[in-house]
C-alpha positions in Angstrom: -16.8 2.4 -16.0 -18.3 5.6 -14.7 -18.0 8.7 -16.7 -15.7 10.3 -14.2 -13.1 10.5 -16.9 -15.0 13.3 -18.6 -13.9 15.7 -15.9 -10.2 14.9 -15.8 -9.2 18.4 -16.7 -11.0 19.8 -13.6 -8.6 18.3 -11.1 -6.1 21.2 -11.1 -9.0 23.7 -10.5 -9.7 22.1 -7.1 -8.4 23.5 -3.9 -6.1 20.6 -2.9 -5.2 19.9 0.7 -4.4 16.2 0.6 -1.2 14.8 2.0 -0.3 18.3 3.4 0.9 19.2 -0.1 0.4 22.9 -0.7 0.0 24.5 -4.1 -1.4 27.5 -5.8 -3.8 26.7 -8.6 -5.2 30.2 -9.0 -3.4 30.8 -12.3 -4.7 27.6 -14.0 -7.8 28.4 -15.9 -8.2 26.0 -18.9 -6.7 22.6 -19.8 -4.4 24.2 -22.4 -2.8 26.2 -19.6 -1.7 23.3 -17.5 2.0 22.5 -17.0 3.2 26.0 -17.8 5.6 26.0 -14.9 7.0 23.7 -12.2 4.4 24.7 -9.5 1.6 23.9 -11.9 3.1 20.5 -12.7 3.5 19.8 -9.0 -0.1 20.9 -8.4 -1.4 18.3 -10.8 0.7 15.6 -9.1 -0.7 16.7 -5.7 -4.1 16.0 -7.1 -3.1 12.4 -7.6 -2.9 11.9 -3.9 -6.5 12.9 -3.2 -8.2 9.6 -3.8 -6.1 7.9 -1.1 -8.1 9.8 1.6 -11.4 8.2 0.4 -9.9 4.7 0.2 -8.1 4.6 3.6 -11.0 4.8 6.0 -12.3 2.6 8.8 -14.2 0.5 6.2 -11.0 -0.3 4.4 -9.5 -1.5 7.7 -12.5 -3.8 8.0 -12.2 -5.0 4.4 -8.5 -5.8 4.6 -7.9 -6.8 8.3 -11.2 -7.8 9.9 -12.2 -10.6 7.5 -9.1 -12.6 8.1 -7.5 -15.1 10.5 -6.1 -12.5 12.9 -8.9 -9.9 13.4 -12.7 -9.4 13.2 -15.3 -6.8 14.1 -19.0 -7.2 15.0 -20.0 -4.0 13.3 -23.1 -2.6 11.5 -20.8 -2.0 8.6 -21.7 -5.1 6.6 -18.4 -5.6 4.9 -17.3 -7.2 8.2 -19.5 -10.2 7.5 -19.0 -10.2 3.8 -22.6 -9.3 3.1 -21.6 -8.2 -0.4 -22.6 -9.1 -3.9 -22.3 -7.4 -7.4 -25.7 -5.8 -6.7 -24.6 -4.7 -3.2 -20.8 -4.2 -3.4 -20.5 -2.2 -0.2 -17.0 -0.7 0.0 -16.2 -2.1 -3.4 -17.9 0.9 -4.9 -15.6 3.3 -3.1 -12.4 1.4 -3.9 -13.4 1.0 -7.6 -14.4 4.7 -8.1 -11.5 6.2 -6.1 -9.0 3.7 -7.5 -9.8 4.6 -11.1 -10.0 8.3 -10.2 -6.5 8.0 -9.0 -5.4 6.2 -12.2 -7.1 8.9 -14.3 -5.4 11.7 -12.5 -2.0 10.0 -12.7 -2.3 9.3 -16.4 -3.1 12.9 -17.0 -0.2 14.0 -14.9 2.3 11.7 -16.6 1.4 12.8 -20.1 1.5 16.5 -19.2 4.8 16.3 -17.4 6.4 14.3 -20.2 5.4 16.9 -22.7 6.0 20.0 -20.5 8.7 22.4 -21.8 8.6 24.5 -18.6 10.7 22.1 -16.3 14.2 20.8 -16.4 15.1 17.2 -16.6 15.7 16.7 -12.9 12.3 18.1 -12.1 10.7 16.0 -14.8 12.2 12.8 -13.5 11.1 13.5 -9.9 7.6 14.5 -10.8 7.2 11.6 -13.2 8.5 9.2 -10.6 6.0 10.5 -8.1 3.1 10.3 -10.5 4.0 6.8 -11.7 4.5 5.5 -8.2 1.0 6.7 -7.3 -0.4 5.2 -10.6 1.2 1.8 -9.8 -0.2 2.0 -6.3 -3.7 2.5 -7.5 -3.4 -0.4 -9.9 -1.8 -2.5 -7.1 -4.8 -1.7 -4.8 -7.3 -2.4 -7.6 -5.8 -5.8 -8.4 -5.5 -6.8 -4.8 -9.1 -5.8 -4.1 -10.8 -7.0 -7.3 -8.4 -9.3 -9.1 -8.4 -8.9 -12.9 -9.4 -5.3 -13.7 -9.3 -3.0 -16.7 -5.8 -1.6 -17.3 -4.8 1.5 -19.3 -2.1 4.2 -19.2 -3.9 6.5 -21.6 -4.9 10.0 -20.8 -8.6 10.3 -21.6 -8.5 13.4 -23.6 -11.5 13.0 -26.0 -14.8 11.1 -26.3 -13.3 8.4 -28.5 -10.8 7.5 -25.8 -13.5 7.7 -23.2 -15.7 5.3 -25.1 -12.9 2.8 -25.7 -11.8 2.8 -22.1 -15.3 2.5 -20.7 -15.7 -0.8 -22.5 -12.5 -2.4 -21.4 -13.0 -5.9 -20.0 -11.3 -7.6 -17.0 -7.7 -7.9 -17.9 -5.0 -10.2 -16.4 -3.9 -8.9 -13.0 -0.5 -10.5 -13.6 -0.1 -8.6 -16.8 -1.2 -5.3 -15.2 1.3 -5.7 -12.4 4.1 -6.6 -15.0 3.3 -3.4 -17.0 3.5 -1.3 -13.8 6.7 -3.0 -12.8 8.3 -2.2 -16.2 7.0 1.4 -16.0 8.5 1.9 -12.6 11.8 0.3 -13.5 12.2 3.0 -16.2 12.1 5.9 -13.7 12.9 4.9 -10.0 16.7 4.7 -10.5 16.7 8.2 -12.0 15.7 10.0 -8.8 17.4 10.4 -5.4 17.6 7.1 -3.6 16.3 8.3 -0.3 14.0 7.2 2.5 10.5 8.6 2.1 10.8 10.4 5.5 13.8 12.3 4.1 11.9 13.6 1.1 10.5 17.1 1.4 6.9 16.7 2.6 7.4 12.9 2.7 6.5 12.9 -1.0 6.7 9.5 -2.6 9.8 8.6 -4.6 12.3 5.9 -5.2 11.6 4.0 -2.0 7.9 3.6 -2.6 8.7 2.7 -6.3 11.0 -0.1 -5.3 8.5 -1.4 -2.7 5.7 -1.5 -5.3 7.9 -3.4 -7.7 8.6 -5.9 -5.0 5.0 -6.2 -3.9 3.7 -6.7 -7.4 6.5 -9.1 -8.3 5.6 -11.2 -5.2 2.0 -11.5 -6.4 3.3 -12.6 -9.7 5.7 -15.1 -8.0 8.6 -13.5 -9.7 10.9 -13.8 -6.7 14.1 -12.7 -8.4 12.5 -9.5 -9.6 11.2 -8.9 -6.1 14.7 -9.5 -4.6 16.3 -7.1 -7.1 13.9 -4.3 -6.0 14.3 -5.2 -2.3 18.1 -5.0 -2.5 17.7 -1.3 -3.5 15.5 -0.8 -0.4 18.2 -2.5 1.7 20.8 0.0 0.4 18.5 2.9 1.3 17.2 1.8 4.7 20.2 -0.2 5.8 20.8 -3.8 6.8 20.2 -3.2 10.5 16.5 -3.2 11.2 17.0 -2.8 14.9 17.9 0.9 14.5 14.2 1.5 13.8 12.3 1.1 17.1 9.0 -0.8 16.5 6.8 1.1 18.9 7.8 4.5 17.5 8.0 3.6 13.8 4.8 1.5 13.7 2.5 3.8 15.7 0.1 5.7 13.5 0.3 8.8 15.7 3.9 9.3 14.7 4.0 10.9 11.2 6.5 10.0 8.6 8.8 7.9 10.8 12.2 6.8 9.5 11.1 3.2 8.8 8.1 4.3 6.7 8.1 3.8 3.0 4.5 5.0 2.4 2.0 6.6 4.7 -1.5 8.1 4.1 -1.0 11.7 5.3 -3.4 13.4 7.7 -3.6 16.6 9.6 -6.2 18.4 11.7 -6.6 22.0 12.5 -9.6 22.8 14.6 -11.8 25.3 12.8 -9.8 25.1 9.7 -9.1 23.0 6.7 -8.6 19.4 7.6 -7.8 16.1 6.0 -8.6 13.3 8.4 -10.2 9.9 8.5 -11.7 7.6 11.1 -9.7 4.4 11.6 -9.1 5.2 15.3 -12.9 5.1 15.8 -12.7 1.3 15.5 -9.3 0.9 17.2 -10.1 2.5 20.6 -11.6 0.9 23.7 -15.3 1.6 24.4 -15.8 5.1 25.8 -18.0 6.4 28.6 -18.4 10.1 28.9 -18.4 11.9 32.3 -20.5 15.0 32.7 -20.6 17.9 35.1 -23.7 19.3 36.8 -24.4 21.4 33.7 -24.3 18.5 31.3 -20.9 19.3 29.9 -18.4 16.5 29.1 -15.5 16.9 31.4 -13.8 13.5 31.2 -14.1 10.0 29.8 -13.2 6.5 30.7 -12.3 3.8 28.2 -13.7 0.4 29.2 -13.4 1.5 32.8 -9.9 2.9 32.5 -8.7 6.5 32.4 -6.5 7.2 29.4 -5.6 10.9 29.6 -3.8 10.9 26.3 -7.1 10.2 24.5 -8.9 13.2 25.9 -12.6 13.2 26.2 -14.0 14.5 22.9 -13.6 11.4 20.7 -16.2 9.3 19.0 -15.7 5.5 19.4 -17.5 2.8 17.4 -17.6 -1.0 17.7 -13.9 -2.0 17.8 -12.0 -4.5 15.8 -10.6 -7.3 18.1 -7.9 -9.8 17.6 -8.9 -13.4 17.0 -8.0 -15.7 19.8 -5.5 -17.6 17.6 -3.6 -14.3 17.3 -3.9 -12.9 20.8 -3.4 -16.2 22.7 -1.3 -18.0 20.2 0.8 -15.9 17.9 1.3 -12.9 20.1 0.1 -13.7 23.6 0.2 -11.4 26.6 2.6 -13.6 28.5 5.0 -13.8 25.6 8.3 -11.9 25.1 7.2 -10.2 21.9 7.5 -6.5 22.6 5.1 -5.8 19.7 2.2 -7.2 21.7 1.8 -4.2 23.9 1.8 -1.9 20.9 -0.6 -3.9 18.7 -3.0 -4.8 21.6 -4.1 -3.5 25.0 -5.1 -5.6 27.9 -4.5 -2.8 30.3 -3.2 0.8 30.5 -0.7 2.0 33.1 -1.5 -1.0 35.3 -5.2 -0.5 35.1 -7.0 -3.5 33.6 -9.8 -3.0 31.1 -13.2 -4.4 32.2 -13.7 -6.3 28.9 -10.1 -6.7 27.8 -8.8 -9.4 30.0 -9.6 -12.3 27.7 -9.7 -10.5 24.4 -7.6 -7.3 24.2 -8.5 -4.1 22.5 -6.5 -2.7 19.6 -3.4 -1.1 21.2 -1.8 2.3 21.3 -0.4 1.7 17.8 -3.8 2.9 16.5 -5.0 5.4 19.2 -5.3 9.0 18.2 -4.4 11.3 21.1 -7.0 14.0 21.8 -9.1 13.0 18.8 -12.0 15.4 18.1 -15.2 13.5 17.5 -14.2 11.2 14.6 -11.4 13.3 13.2 -8.5 10.8 13.3 -5.4 12.8 12.4 -3.0 9.9 12.6 -1.0 8.9 9.6 -1.8 5.4 8.4 1.1 3.1 7.7 0.9 1.5 4.3 4.4 0.2 3.8 7.2 -0.1 6.3 10.8 -1.4 5.8 10.0 -4.4 8.0 7.5 -5.5 5.4 10.3 -5.4 2.8 12.6 -7.4 5.1 9.9 -10.1 5.5 9.3 -10.1 1.7 13.0 -10.9 1.4 12.6 -13.8 3.8 9.7 -15.1 1.8 11.3 -14.7 -1.6 14.5 -16.5 -0.6 12.4 -19.3 0.9 10.6 -19.8 -2.4 13.9 -19.7 -4.2 15.1 -22.5 -2.0 17.7 -20.6 0.1 16.8 -21.5 3.7 19.9 -19.7 5.2 19.1 -16.4 3.6 15.4 -16.8 4.4 16.1 -17.3 8.0 18.6 -14.3 8.0 15.8 -11.9 7.0 13.1 -13.6 9.1 15.2 -13.3 12.2 15.7 -9.6 11.7 12.1 -8.8 12.6 11.9 -11.5 15.3 15.1 -10.3 17.0 13.9 -6.7 17.0 10.7 -7.9 18.6 12.7 -9.8 21.3 11.6 -13.3 20.4 15.0 -14.6 19.2 16.0 -16.7 16.2 13.7 -19.1 14.6 14.9 -22.7 14.9 14.5 -24.4 11.5 12.7 -27.8 11.4 11.1 -28.3 8.1 10.2 -26.2 5.0 6.5 -26.5 5.7 7.0 -25.0 9.2 9.3 -22.3 7.9 6.7 -21.2 5.4 4.1 -21.1 8.1 6.4 -19.1 10.4 7.1 -16.5 7.7 3.4 -16.1 7.3 2.8 -15.9 11.0 5.6 -13.3 11.4 3.9 -11.1 8.8 0.8 -11.3 10.9 2.6 -10.3 14.1 4.7 -7.5 12.5 2.0 -5.9 10.3 -1.1 -6.4 12.4 -3.7 -3.7 11.5 -1.7 -2.3 8.6 -4.3 -3.0 5.8 -2.4 -6.0 4.4 -3.6 -9.3 5.9 -6.4 -10.2 3.5 -4.1 -9.4 0.6 -1.4 -11.7 1.9 -3.8 -14.5 2.5 -5.3 -14.2 -1.0 -1.8 -13.9 -2.5 -0.9 -17.2 -0.8 -4.2 -18.8 -1.9 -5.3 -19.7 1.6 -7.7 -16.9 2.6 -11.0 -18.9 2.7 -9.5 -21.8 4.6 -7.8 -19.5 7.1 -11.0 -17.6 7.8 -12.9 -20.9 8.4 -10.1 -22.1 10.7 -9.2 -19.0 12.7 -11.9 -16.3 12.7 -13.9 -15.9 15.9 -16.8 -14.2 14.1 -19.3 -16.9 13.3 -21.4 -14.7 11.0 -18.4 -14.1 8.9 -17.6 -17.8 8.7 -21.2 -18.6 7.7 -21.3 -15.9 5.0 -17.8 -16.3 3.5 -17.6 -18.0 0.1 -14.4 -18.7 -1.9 -15.5 -15.9 -4.4 -15.2 -13.4 -1.6 -11.4 -13.5 -1.9 -12.0 -10.5 -4.1 -14.7 -7.9 -4.1 -17.1 -8.0 -7.0 -17.1 -5.2 -9.6 -20.2 -3.2 -8.8 -23.1 -4.1 -11.1 -23.6 -0.6 -12.3 -20.0 -0.5 -13.6 -20.7 -3.7 -15.5 -23.7 -2.0 -17.1 -21.7 1.1 -17.9 -19.2 -1.1 -19.7 -22.0 -2.5 -21.8 -21.3 -5.9 -20.1 -17.7 -6.1 -21.2 -17.0 -6.4 -17.5 -18.3 -9.4 -15.6 -18.6 -11.1 -12.2 -18.5 -14.7 -13.3 -16.8 -15.9 -10.2 -19.7 -14.6 -8.1 -22.3 -16.0 -10.5 -21.0 -19.5 -9.8 -22.3 -19.0 -6.2 -25.6 -17.6 -7.3 -24.7 -14.0 -6.4 
């Protein structure tokens, strides 16, 4: 593992702007001075958010959505064709480094907050919950992306701890998730049970904690544990999903919407500090600039269509596109599903795109109004309550309660205007739950993880992807990214990529 751990005590010295969380670190000078007061404890927790911005980029969208059965992209970014190996891990290097940087910062925060004498117990519980939720999220991401990975909750405070942790081997992802679940269960019921959007600054709290417990329990096939956590979310967000309008709550441009459980926070101030990313660059129709006689850009068209809300200063790259099985089968233009015109775009205000009649572009859900070059200031939806509702449908199905499974499945279907699902067989109901997750959560960084969790990723890519190069390159080992070779070397070969070795990689 990289020796990034050596510099853990520098995090509170940085000028932090992530997640729109403001703090003053001017009085923090040396490690022994940390956690002297509430604002300093909060500053350290703020630092735990920073690695999220480096993970959630357009390449993460490619790695999680565009190598699946419902989307692809013909891009120069080679993750889209799974041209990856331990020697050339592509985006795996970023997710590994930033994921463990997040773990490192959270471990430091947790230990410092637990030992601080400068805060009251209410403050301690809320800060600990926030740091532990973020820590669980980084481990959730690492296990979804790499499978079995090193796990530790230790604060790396000396060389002996650094040496020990740097040589940790792959460890059971199930056990890692179980440890995170137990850690979260010890704190999430001790803080206000509120929606994330109701928290000051949309800081993560109980809702995100319950969601992570449910997510990790579903991976572990512990459906009763998942339902227990999901019942808390139902109490917080309510039983009636229809009060949350899909178009408003799912659109990335709308920050911290009521249905959101977790978003990656962005803001952009021209000429000032900014925290943005670039997902909209691959989710916008192709752009043609229009110039005046002096050579200045005065307007733009998008695949032949004027879209005033997008302005004329954006940078657009090769776009992800839905697979035909999705756009003509699961969520067709002629269907009644109201989500189709948010997820995808065949036209805009009655104007048909030149190259969008057969295969639509990503829809306004992902567009960033008046984007400056590649500075996408949208918030990225990570978890929404609809996801939790569909997890309830799935968990009840695997526990054998068809009636309750249909109850929750029909909540998202009814909100989308496609009516109740008519039960025929268990096999078809299972497939419908999986299809409904595709329709509801399209483009929300989840599809590959779902397919891997169900054990069907490779077969689904071969059956449904429209990108031949991806299908030719894909191997069963690509269900997870390889651990970068250099990390294996740093670990003195305690880490391995044995699954990739089976395929000569």
